[in-house]
N, C-alpha and C positions, 0 to 999 in steps of 0.2 A: 348121550341118552335124551331121548326125544321127550320133551314135556308138552304138557297141554297148550296148544296154541302154535307151536314150533313147526316148520316145515319138515317134510321128511328128510331133507339133506342138512339139517340143523348141524349134526354132529360133525360134518365135513370140514368145518372151520380148523378144528384141531390137526387136521391131515395136512394143512399148509394151504388149502384152498380158500380164496377170499371170496364174499358175495360182493356183487357189484353193487355200490352204493353211491349214489349221486346226491350231492349236496345242492340245495337251492342257490342260485345265484344271489349275492349279498346286493341288497337294495341300498342306493344312497341314502344315507341318513339312519339306516339300521344300525350300523355299526361305524360311528365317526372314526375317521382315521386310516380309512382303507387306502387312501392315496397318500404320496409322499409329503404332501404340503401340510397336512393337518396331523398334529399328534393324537393319539389314542386318549380319549377321556377316561380316566379310571377311577375318578372320585366324583363326589357331589359337593366338594368343599367350595365355600364361597371365594371368590378371587381375593387375592392377599390384599391386606391393608394398603400396602405401597401402591397396587394397581388401581384400587379404588380412589385413593388420594390423587394419583396422576390423572384418572379420568374426570374427577370432581374440578381439578385445577384446569384442565383443559377446556371443560364446559364454561367455568367462569371466565376464562381468557377469551373465548369465543364471544360470548355475550357482552363482555365488556369492550372488546373491540369494535363493536357497532356504536358505542357512545361518541368515540372521537369522530368518526366521518358524520355523525348527526351534528356535532357541533360545527365542523367545518362546513357542512352543508347549509346550515344556518347562517353562518357568515356570507357565504357566497349567495345564499337567496336574498339575504338583505342588502347587500352591496349590487346584485345584479337586477332585482326587481323592485327595489326601494319598498319593500313590503316588510314591515316589522311585525305584521299578524304572521305570515308565513314562517318567519324565523322564529316567532315565539312558539308556534305550533310544533316546529321540528325540535325545538329545545324541550318543549313539554313532553314530546315522545320519548326523549332521552332521560328525563329526570328518574323514572321508575326503574331503569336498567340496572343500576347497582343493587337495588333491593331484590329485583327479581333474580339476578345473577347469583347473589348470595343464598336465596332460598333453594335454588336449583343446585347449586354447588354443596351445600350441606345436606341434601336429601339422600336418603340411603339408596342402594341400588334397587331396582324395582323387584317387586316379589315374583318368584316363580309360580307358576300354575300348580306345581306338583308340591309346593312349600306348605306345610299345614298351617292353618290358621290357628292363633294361640287362644282364641275365645270360642272353641266350637261347643263347649258345655252348655247344656240347657241351665238357664237361671231359675231358681225357685222364687216363686212370688212371697211376699211378706205375708205373714199369717195374719188373717182377718179376724181377729178376736178381740174382745172388750179389754181394756186395759185399765187399772185403777189410777185415778187421778188424785192430785194431793189436795186440790180445792174441791172436792165432790161431795 
């Protein structure tokens, strides 16, 4: 039965004939996982706590790994150039590294652009009315 907007041969589908339908080619990024290397992402869930912990430990280790070479470099600079000032400057650069490493390692994963903000609501202003005072 032909309905409004159908082509005259719309009823031919029931008789075994199939219309020619071409699908647009999938663009990369439109559907991640079209290749065999990457699995299909089917959820918007956060990475597991174990993955987040592993990532934080890795960042902490990388940042702290710069501290030992700084101390060795300070010793080499002092013995080679006989410059205590250069050695102290190198050590001074390495002093805040543990603090920075802890701050970065304890930080949460970055917020995604599509993640809603928790403070979207408009704030109402405090009423500007006269109040009774005790000593008045």
